[in-house]
C-alpha positions as a Markdown table, in Angstrom:
| # | Residue | x | y | z |
|---|---|---|---|---|
| 1 | Met | 54.9 | 142.2 | 244.0 |
| 2 | Tyr | 58.2 | 141.8 | 242.1 |
| 3 | Asp | 58.9 | 139.9 | 238.9 |
| 4 | Ala | 62.1 | 138.5 | 240.5 |
| 5 | Ile | 64.0 | 138.5 | 243.8 |
| 6 | Val | 67.7 | 138.0 | 243.9 |
| 7 | Val | 69.2 | 136.8 | 247.2 |
| 8 | Gly | 72.9 | 137.7 | 247.5 |
| 9 | Gly | 74.6 | 140.9 | 246.6 |
| 10 | Gly | 77.9 | 139.6 | 245.3 |
| 11 | Phe | 79.1 | 140.0 | 241.7 |
| 12 | Phe | 76.8 | 137.3 | 240.4 |
| 13 | Gly | 73.7 | 138.5 | 242.3 |
| 14 | Cys | 74.2 | 142.1 | 241.2 |
| 15 | Ser | 74.9 | 141.1 | 237.6 |
| 16 | Leu | 71.9 | 138.8 | 237.4 |
| 17 | Ala | 69.7 | 141.6 | 238.9 |
| 18 | Leu | 70.9 | 144.0 | 236.3 |
| 19 | Met | 70.2 | 141.5 | 233.5 |
| 20 | Leu | 66.7 | 141.0 | 234.7 |
| 21 | Ala | 66.0 | 144.7 | 235.2 |
| 22 | Arg | 67.3 | 145.6 | 231.8 |
| 23 | Gly | 64.9 | 143.0 | 230.4 |
| 24 | Gly | 62.0 | 144.9 | 231.8 |
| 25 | Ala | 61.5 | 143.1 | 235.1 |
| 26 | Arg | 60.9 | 144.7 | 238.5 |
| 27 | Val | 63.7 | 143.3 | 240.6 |
| 28 | Arg | 64.5 | 143.3 | 244.4 |
| 29 | Leu | 68.1 | 142.5 | 245.4 |
| 30 | Leu | 68.6 | 141.4 | 249.0 |
| 31 | Glu | 72.0 | 141.4 | 250.7 |
| 32 | Arg | 72.5 | 140.5 | 254.3 |
| 33 | Ser | 75.7 | 142.5 | 254.7 |
| 34 | Ser | 75.8 | 146.3 | 255.0 |
| 35 | Asp | 77.2 | 146.7 | 251.5 |
| 36 | Leu | 77.5 | 144.9 | 248.2 |
| 37 | Leu | 80.5 | 142.7 | 247.2 |
| 38 | Thr | 81.8 | 142.2 | 250.8 |
| 39 | Arg | 82.7 | 138.5 | 250.7 |
| 40 | Ala | 84.0 | 136.2 | 248.0 |
| 41 | Ser | 83.7 | 138.9 | 245.3 |
| 42 | Leu | 86.1 | 141.1 | 247.3 |
| 43 | Asn | 88.3 | 138.5 | 248.9 |
| 44 | Asn | 89.9 | 136.7 | 246.0 |
| 45 | Gln | 93.0 | 137.0 | 243.7 |
| 46 | Ala | 91.4 | 139.7 | 241.6 |
| 47 | Arg | 92.6 | 137.9 | 238.5 |
| 48 | Val | 90.6 | 138.4 | 235.2 |
| 49 | His | 91.2 | 135.0 | 233.6 |
| 50 | His | 92.2 | 134.8 | 230.0 |
| 51 | Gly | 92.3 | 131.0 | 229.9 |
| 52 | Tyr | 95.9 | 130.2 | 230.9 |
| 53 | His | 95.0 | 128.9 | 234.4 |
| 54 | Tyr | 93.0 | 125.9 | 233.1 |
| 55 | Pro | 95.3 | 123.8 | 230.9 |
| 56 | Arg | 93.5 | 120.6 | 232.1 |
| 57 | Ser | 90.0 | 121.9 | 231.1 |
| 58 | Val | 90.0 | 123.1 | 227.5 |
| 59 | Leu | 86.3 | 124.2 | 227.7 |
| 60 | Thr | 87.0 | 126.4 | 230.8 |
| 61 | Gly | 90.1 | 127.9 | 229.2 |
| 62 | Leu | 88.2 | 128.6 | 226.0 |
| 63 | Arg | 85.3 | 130.2 | 227.7 |
| 64 | Ser | 87.7 | 132.4 | 229.7 |
| 65 | Arg | 89.5 | 133.5 | 226.6 |
| 66 | Val | 86.2 | 134.3 | 224.8 |
| 67 | Asn | 84.8 | 136.2 | 227.8 |
| 68 | Tyr | 88.1 | 138.1 | 228.7 |
| 69 | Pro | 87.7 | 141.0 | 226.2 |
| 70 | Arg | 84.0 | 141.3 | 227.2 |
| 71 | Phe | 84.8 | 141.7 | 230.9 |
| 72 | Thr | 87.7 | 144.1 | 230.3 |
| 73 | Glu | 85.5 | 146.2 | 228.1 |
| 74 | Asp | 82.4 | 146.2 | 230.3 |
| 75 | Phe | 84.4 | 147.1 | 233.4 |
| 76 | Ser | 87.3 | 149.0 | 231.9 |
| 77 | Ala | 87.3 | 151.6 | 234.6 |
| 78 | Cys | 87.9 | 148.8 | 237.2 |
| 79 | Ile | 90.8 | 147.2 | 235.5 |
| 80 | Glu | 94.5 | 147.3 | 236.6 |
| 81 | Ser | 96.7 | 146.6 | 233.6 |
| 82 | Gly | 99.9 | 148.4 | 234.5 |
| 83 | Phe | 101.9 | 145.2 | 235.2 |
| 84 | Arg | 103.3 | 142.3 | 233.2 |
| 85 | His | 102.1 | 138.8 | 234.0 |
| 86 | Tyr | 104.3 | 135.7 | 233.7 |
| 87 | Tyr | 103.3 | 132.1 | 233.8 |
| 88 | Ala | 106.1 | 129.6 | 234.7 |
| 89 | Val | 105.7 | 125.9 | 234.1 |
| 90 | Ala | 107.4 | 123.9 | 236.8 |
| 91 | Ala | 109.9 | 121.3 | 235.8 |
| 92 | Arg | 108.6 | 118.8 | 238.4 |
| 93 | Gln | 105.2 | 117.8 | 239.7 |
| 94 | Ser | 103.4 | 119.9 | 237.1 |
| 95 | His | 100.4 | 118.3 | 235.4 |
| 96 | Val | 101.5 | 119.8 | 232.1 |
| 97 | Thr | 104.8 | 120.3 | 230.4 |
| 98 | Ala | 105.9 | 123.6 | 228.7 |
| 99 | Arg | 105.1 | 122.0 | 225.3 |
| 100 | Gln | 101.7 | 120.9 | 226.4 |
| 101 | Phe | 101.0 | 124.4 | 227.8 |
| 102 | Glu | 102.0 | 126.0 | 224.5 |
| 103 | Thr | 99.7 | 123.6 | 222.6 |
| 104 | Phe | 96.8 | 124.4 | 225.0 |
| 105 | Cys | 97.2 | 128.1 | 224.5 |
| 106 | Arg | 97.3 | 127.7 | 220.7 |
| 107 | Arg | 94.1 | 125.6 | 220.9 |
| 108 | Ile | 92.2 | 128.2 | 222.8 |
| 109 | Glu | 93.9 | 131.1 | 221.0 |
| 110 | Ser | 95.2 | 132.9 | 224.0 |
| 111 | Pro | 98.3 | 135.1 | 223.2 |
| 112 | Leu | 101.5 | 133.6 | 224.6 |
| 113 | Gln | 105.2 | 134.4 | 224.2 |
| 114 | Arg | 108.5 | 133.4 | 225.9 |
| 115 | Ala | 109.4 | 135.8 | 228.6 |
| 116 | Pro | 112.5 | 138.0 | 228.1 |
| 117 | Val | 115.8 | 136.6 | 229.2 |
| 118 | Ala | 116.0 | 139.1 | 232.1 |
| 119 | Val | 112.7 | 137.8 | 233.5 |
| 120 | Arg | 113.6 | 134.1 | 233.1 |
| 121 | Arg | 116.7 | 134.8 | 235.2 |
| 122 | Trp | 114.4 | 135.6 | 238.1 |
| 123 | Phe | 113.5 | 131.9 | 238.3 |
| 124 | Asn | 115.4 | 128.8 | 239.5 |
| 125 | Pro | 116.2 | 127.0 | 236.3 |
| 126 | Ala | 116.4 | 123.6 | 238.1 |
| 127 | Leu | 112.8 | 123.9 | 239.1 |
| 128 | Val | 111.2 | 125.9 | 236.2 |
| 129 | Glu | 111.1 | 124.5 | 232.7 |
| 130 | Gln | 109.9 | 127.6 | 230.9 |
| 131 | Val | 108.5 | 131.1 | 231.6 |
| 132 | Tyr | 105.9 | 132.9 | 229.4 |
| 133 | Glu | 104.6 | 136.4 | 229.2 |
| 134 | Val | 100.9 | 136.5 | 228.9 |
| 135 | Glu | 98.1 | 139.0 | 228.5 |
| 136 | Glu | 96.1 | 139.0 | 231.8 |
| 137 | Val | 94.9 | 141.8 | 234.1 |
| 138 | Ala | 93.5 | 142.3 | 237.6 |
| 139 | Phe | 90.4 | 144.1 | 238.8 |
| 140 | Asp | 89.9 | 146.6 | 241.6 |
| 141 | Ala | 87.0 | 145.1 | 243.7 |
| 142 | Leu | 86.2 | 148.5 | 245.3 |
| 143 | Lys | 85.8 | 150.1 | 241.8 |
| 144 | Leu | 83.8 | 147.1 | 240.7 |
| 145 | Arg | 81.5 | 147.6 | 243.6 |
| 146 | Ala | 81.0 | 151.3 | 242.8 |
| 147 | Ala | 80.3 | 150.5 | 239.1 |
| 148 | Leu | 77.7 | 147.9 | 240.0 |
| 149 | Gln | 76.0 | 150.2 | 242.5 |
| 150 | Ser | 75.7 | 152.9 | 239.9 |
| 151 | Arg | 74.3 | 150.5 | 237.3 |
| 152 | Leu | 71.8 | 149.0 | 239.7 |
| 153 | Gln | 70.6 | 152.5 | 240.5 |
| 154 | Thr | 70.3 | 153.4 | 236.8 |
| 155 | Ala | 68.4 | 150.1 | 236.1 |
| 156 | Lys | 66.0 | 150.9 | 239.0 |
| 157 | Val | 66.8 | 147.7 | 240.9 |
| 158 | Glu | 65.5 | 148.0 | 244.5 |
| 159 | Val | 68.5 | 147.1 | 246.7 |
| 160 | Ser | 68.0 | 146.2 | 250.3 |
| 161 | Leu | 71.2 | 145.9 | 252.5 |
| 162 | Ser | 71.3 | 144.2 | 255.9 |
| 163 | Ala | 68.4 | 142.2 | 254.7 |
| 164 | Glu | 68.5 | 138.6 | 256.0 |
| 165 | Val | 66.3 | 136.0 | 254.2 |
| 166 | Ser | 64.9 | 133.4 | 256.5 |
| 167 | Arg | 63.6 | 131.1 | 253.8 |
| 168 | Val | 62.2 | 130.9 | 250.3 |
| 169 | Val | 58.5 | 130.2 | 250.2 |
| 170 | Thr | 56.1 | 129.5 | 247.3 |
| 171 | Ala | 56.2 | 132.6 | 245.1 |
| 172 | Gly | 58.5 | 134.7 | 247.3 |
| 173 | Val | 60.8 | 135.0 | 250.3 |
| 174 | Glu | 60.3 | 135.6 | 254.0 |
| 175 | Leu | 62.8 | 138.0 | 255.7 |
| 176 | Ala | 64.1 | 137.5 | 259.2 |
| 177 | Thr | 61.9 | 140.4 | 260.2 |
| 178 | Gly | 58.9 | 138.4 | 259.2 |
| 179 | Glu | 58.1 | 140.5 | 256.1 |
| 180 | Leu | 57.0 | 138.5 | 253.1 |
| 181 | Leu | 58.1 | 139.6 | 249.6 |
| 182 | Leu | 56.3 | 138.1 | 246.6 |
| 183 | Ala | 57.8 | 137.2 | 243.3 |
| 184 | Pro | 57.3 | 134.3 | 240.9 |
| 185 | Arg | 61.1 | 133.8 | 240.5 |
| 186 | Val | 63.7 | 133.8 | 243.3 |
| 187 | Phe | 67.4 | 133.4 | 242.5 |
| 188 | Asn | 69.6 | 132.1 | 245.3 |
| 189 | Cys | 73.0 | 133.7 | 244.6 |
| 190 | Thr | 74.5 | 133.2 | 248.1 |
| 191 | Tyr | 77.7 | 131.3 | 247.0 |
| 192 | Ser | 78.9 | 129.4 | 250.0 |
| 193 | Gly | 75.5 | 129.9 | 251.6 |
| 194 | Leu | 73.5 | 128.2 | 248.8 |
| 195 | Asn | 72.7 | 125.1 | 250.8 |
| 196 | Gln | 72.0 | 127.0 | 254.0 |
| 197 | Leu | 69.2 | 128.9 | 252.3 |
| 198 | Leu | 67.9 | 125.7 | 250.5 |
| 199 | Ser | 67.9 | 123.8 | 253.8 |
| 200 | Arg | 65.9 | 126.6 | 255.6 |
| 201 | Ser | 63.5 | 126.5 | 252.7 |
| 202 | Gly | 62.9 | 122.8 | 252.7 |
| 203 | Ala | 64.5 | 122.4 | 249.2 |
| 204 | Glu | 66.9 | 119.8 | 248.0 |
| 205 | Pro | 70.6 | 120.5 | 248.7 |
| 206 | Ile | 73.4 | 120.7 | 246.0 |
| 207 | Ala | 76.7 | 118.8 | 246.2 |
| 208 | Leu | 79.2 | 121.5 | 247.1 |
| 209 | Arg | 82.8 | 121.5 | 248.5 |
| 210 | His | 84.0 | 124.4 | 250.6 |
| 211 | Glu | 87.5 | 125.5 | 251.6 |
| 212 | Leu | 88.6 | 127.9 | 254.3 |
| 213 | Ala | 91.1 | 129.9 | 252.2 |
| 214 | Glu | 93.9 | 132.3 | 253.3 |
| 215 | Leu | 94.9 | 135.0 | 250.9 |
| 216 | Cys | 98.1 | 136.7 | 252.0 |
| 217 | Ile | 98.5 | 140.4 | 251.2 |
| 218 | Val | 102.1 | 141.2 | 250.7 |
| 219 | Glu | 104.7 | 143.8 | 249.8 |
| 220 | Val | 106.9 | 142.6 | 247.1 |
| 221 | Pro | 110.6 | 143.4 | 246.3 |
| 222 | Pro | 111.1 | 146.3 | 243.8 |
| 223 | Glu | 111.7 | 144.1 | 240.8 |
| 224 | Leu | 108.3 | 142.5 | 241.2 |
| 225 | Lys | 106.2 | 145.6 | 241.9 |
| 226 | Ser | 105.0 | 145.7 | 238.3 |
| 227 | Ala | 104.6 | 142.0 | 237.8 |
| 228 | Gly | 102.3 | 139.1 | 238.4 |
| 229 | Val | 103.7 | 135.5 | 238.6 |
| 230 | Thr | 101.9 | 132.2 | 238.4 |
| 231 | Val | 103.9 | 128.9 | 238.8 |
| 232 | Met | 101.9 | 126.0 | 237.4 |
| 233 | Cys | 100.3 | 123.5 | 237.0 |
| 234 | Gly | 100.2 | 121.7 | 240.3 |
| 235 | Pro | 100.9 | 122.4 | 244.0 |
| 236 | Phe | 102.4 | 125.8 | 243.3 |
| 237 | Phe | 101.6 | 129.5 | 243.8 |
| 238 | Ser | 100.5 | 132.8 | 242.4 |
| 239 | Leu | 101.6 | 136.3 | 243.1 |
| 240 | Met | 99.1 | 138.8 | 241.8 |
| 241 | Pro | 98.6 | 142.6 | 242.0 |
| 242 | Phe | 95.8 | 143.4 | 244.5 |
| 243 | Pro | 94.6 | 146.8 | 243.3 |
| 244 | Ser | 92.0 | 147.5 | 246.1 |
| 245 | Leu | 94.8 | 147.5 | 248.7 |
| 246 | Gln | 97.6 | 148.7 | 246.4 |
| 247 | Ala | 99.6 | 145.6 | 247.2 |
| 248 | His | 100.1 | 142.0 | 245.9 |
| 249 | Ser | 98.4 | 138.8 | 247.0 |
| 250 | Leu | 100.1 | 135.5 | 247.5 |
| 251 | Ser | 98.2 | 132.3 | 247.3 |
| 252 | His | 99.4 | 128.7 | 247.3 |
| 253 | Val | 97.6 | 125.6 | 246.0 |
| 254 | Arg | 98.9 | 123.6 | 249.0 |
| 255 | Tyr | 98.8 | 126.1 | 251.8 |
| 256 | Thr | 96.0 | 128.5 | 251.0 |
| 257 | Pro | 93.3 | 126.0 | 251.9 |
| 258 | His | 93.3 | 125.5 | 255.7 |
| 259 | Cys | 90.5 | 123.0 | 255.8 |
| 260 | Ala | 87.8 | 121.6 | 253.5 |
| 261 | Trp | 84.3 | 120.3 | 254.1 |
| 262 | Glu | 80.9 | 119.5 | 252.5 |
| 263 | Asp | 77.7 | 120.9 | 253.7 |
| 264 | Ser | 76.3 | 118.9 | 256.7 |
| 265 | Ala | 75.1 | 119.6 | 260.2 |
| 266 | Ala | 78.4 | 118.2 | 261.5 |
| 267 | Ala | 80.4 | 120.8 | 259.5 |
| 268 | Thr | 78.5 | 123.8 | 260.9 |
| 269 | Gly | 81.1 | 126.3 | 262.2 |
| 270 | Val | 84.1 | 124.3 | 260.9 |
| 271 | Ala | 85.6 | 127.6 | 259.5 |
| 272 | Ala | 84.8 | 129.8 | 262.5 |
| 273 | Ala | 87.8 | 129.1 | 264.7 |
| 274 | Pro | 90.8 | 131.4 | 264.3 |
| 275 | Arg | 93.8 | 129.8 | 262.6 |
| 276 | Pro | 97.5 | 130.7 | 262.4 |
| 277 | Ser | 98.7 | 132.1 | 259.1 |
| 278 | Arg | 100.6 | 129.9 | 256.7 |
| 279 | Phe | 102.4 | 132.9 | 255.1 |
| 280 | Glu | 105.8 | 131.6 | 256.0 |
| 281 | His | 105.0 | 128.2 | 254.5 |
| 282 | Met | 103.9 | 129.9 | 251.3 |
| 283 | Arg | 106.9 | 132.1 | 251.1 |
| 284 | Met | 109.5 | 129.4 | 251.8 |
| 285 | Asp | 108.1 | 127.1 | 249.2 |
| 286 | Ala | 107.7 | 129.9 | 246.6 |
| 287 | Leu | 111.2 | 131.3 | 247.0 |
| 288 | Arg | 112.6 | 127.9 | 245.8 |
| 289 | Tyr | 111.2 | 128.8 | 242.4 |
| 290 | Leu | 111.5 | 132.6 | 242.6 |
| 291 | Pro | 114.5 | 133.5 | 244.9 |
| 292 | Ala | 113.5 | 137.2 | 245.1 |
| 293 | Leu | 110.6 | 136.2 | 247.3 |
| 294 | Gly | 112.9 | 135.9 | 250.2 |
| 295 | Gln | 112.3 | 139.6 | 250.6 |
| 296 | Leu | 108.5 | 139.3 | 250.7 |
| 297 | Arg | 106.8 | 141.1 | 253.5 |
| 298 | His | 103.5 | 139.9 | 255.0 |
| 299 | Leu | 101.0 | 142.8 | 255.5 |
| 300 | Gln | 97.8 | 140.9 | 256.4 |
| 301 | Ser | 95.8 | 137.9 | 255.6 |
| 302 | Ile | 92.3 | 137.8 | 254.2 |
| 303 | Trp | 90.1 | 134.8 | 255.0 |
| 304 | Glu | 87.2 | 133.6 | 252.9 |
| 305 | Thr | 85.2 | 130.5 | 252.2 |
| 306 | Lys | 85.8 | 129.2 | 248.6 |
| 307 | Thr | 83.1 | 127.0 | 247.2 |
| 308 | Val | 83.3 | 124.7 | 244.1 |
| 309 | Leu | 81.5 | 121.8 | 242.6 |
| 310 | Pro | 83.1 | 118.5 | 243.6 |
| 311 | Ser | 83.7 | 117.6 | 239.9 |
| 312 | Ser | 85.9 | 120.7 | 239.6 |
| 313 | Glu | 88.5 | 119.2 | 241.9 |
| 314 | Gln | 89.4 | 116.7 | 239.2 |
| 315 | Asn | 90.3 | 118.9 | 236.3 |
| 316 | Asp | 90.1 | 122.5 | 237.6 |
| 317 | Ser | 87.0 | 123.2 | 235.5 |
| 318 | Arg | 84.8 | 126.1 | 236.6 |
| 319 | Pro | 81.4 | 125.7 | 235.1 |
| 320 | Ile | 78.5 | 127.9 | 236.0 |
| 321 | Leu | 75.9 | 126.4 | 238.3 |
| 322 | Phe | 72.3 | 127.2 | 237.4 |
| 323 | Arg | 70.0 | 124.8 | 239.2 |
| 324 | Pro | 66.2 | 125.1 | 239.4 |
| 325 | Ser | 64.6 | 123.6 | 242.4 |
| 326 | Ala | 62.4 | 120.5 | 242.0 |
| 327 | Val | 60.7 | 121.3 | 245.3 |
| 328 | Leu | 60.0 | 125.0 | 245.1 |
| 329 | Pro | 58.9 | 126.2 | 241.6 |
| 330 | Gly | 60.5 | 129.4 | 240.6 |
| 331 | Leu | 63.5 | 129.0 | 242.9 |
| 332 | Val | 66.9 | 128.8 | 241.0 |
| 333 | Ser | 70.4 | 128.5 | 242.7 |
| 334 | Val | 73.2 | 130.2 | 240.8 |
| 335 | Met | 76.9 | 130.1 | 241.3 |
| 336 | Gly | 79.9 | 131.1 | 239.2 |
| 337 | Gly | 83.3 | 129.6 | 239.6 |
| 338 | Lys | 84.9 | 132.7 | 238.0 |
| 339 | Leu | 83.7 | 136.2 | 237.3 |
| 340 | Asp | 83.5 | 135.7 | 233.6 |
| 341 | Asn | 80.9 | 132.9 | 234.1 |
| 342 | Val | 78.5 | 135.9 | 234.3 |
| 343 | Tyr | 78.4 | 135.9 | 230.5 |
| 344 | Asp | 76.8 | 132.4 | 230.6 |
| 345 | Leu | 73.8 | 133.7 | 232.5 |
| 346 | Pro | 71.7 | 135.0 | 229.5 |
| 347 | Ala | 71.7 | 131.5 | 227.9 |
| 348 | Glu | 70.7 | 129.9 | 231.2 |
| 349 | Leu | 67.9 | 132.4 | 231.7 |
| 350 | Glu | 66.5 | 131.6 | 228.3 |
| 351 | Arg | 66.2 | 128.0 | 229.2 |
| 352 | Leu | 63.9 | 128.7 | 232.2 |
């Protein structure tokens, strides 16, 4: 008998299990893969958000700014800060102007300054209104995994890998092996698999939108090796250091998503078919803004399912999802749109 069972060993599942165990609970963490943090927690931009990315959602930007120093302190050994990060506001098709972006950063109190002249010369002045140097770092997902594994062990969380959960039942879960594990509280932290587990358990679904996302891992030209670049705010791109592979990642608002769907029987397997890379589309569009990207070299592509709340599509907000089931008492579905949403978990747990 456990006090709580957490299903899903990504960053949120591990963090939630730690919080519960540190509060005195006996916790079992179940992960169907052979290791922790193998999916969305590993296959993303590795950006630690400081608020700049969300000028259309003041609340999301403010929460990121407040949580940024907490994350960088809590996981200081996992942080890569040996680069400078620049945000460029596009002159056309951007949802915000440079002046509006400056106002937004002042409102949420995120540090901002104009980039040096030498950096501004990297960009096409016909397409970029202004370039800023910001304070934002990246994380190494492999170091993050190791840190969480160590903390889970210290907190005496019982971790089971290659553990497939068939369904949630009253006061527990049933594994694919037929084993029944009992606990008054079960937390569904399976990210893109939230509704699959809810469906198998006979619980009500949650409105979610999924995208099949391609993250290109690239080798950058020498002048960009110690830089991160984000062109915003619209159908543009980001070039971020990717510490776990000692390279950079390239993502594009228009070309990174290959397809999108909502959970339904008809959508089953929609992301399974292999698809050609859109790296060249990303590179060709990005080099219009940053000509040095003509020398970009594609190393590999990482594919992952990205899941958001439908409401987030309108304003780029990334609220935490913390949804108790009305059908199965004790079952709660949890999803964070960003890593720093983890600091919203204690307040949500207190409301249970």
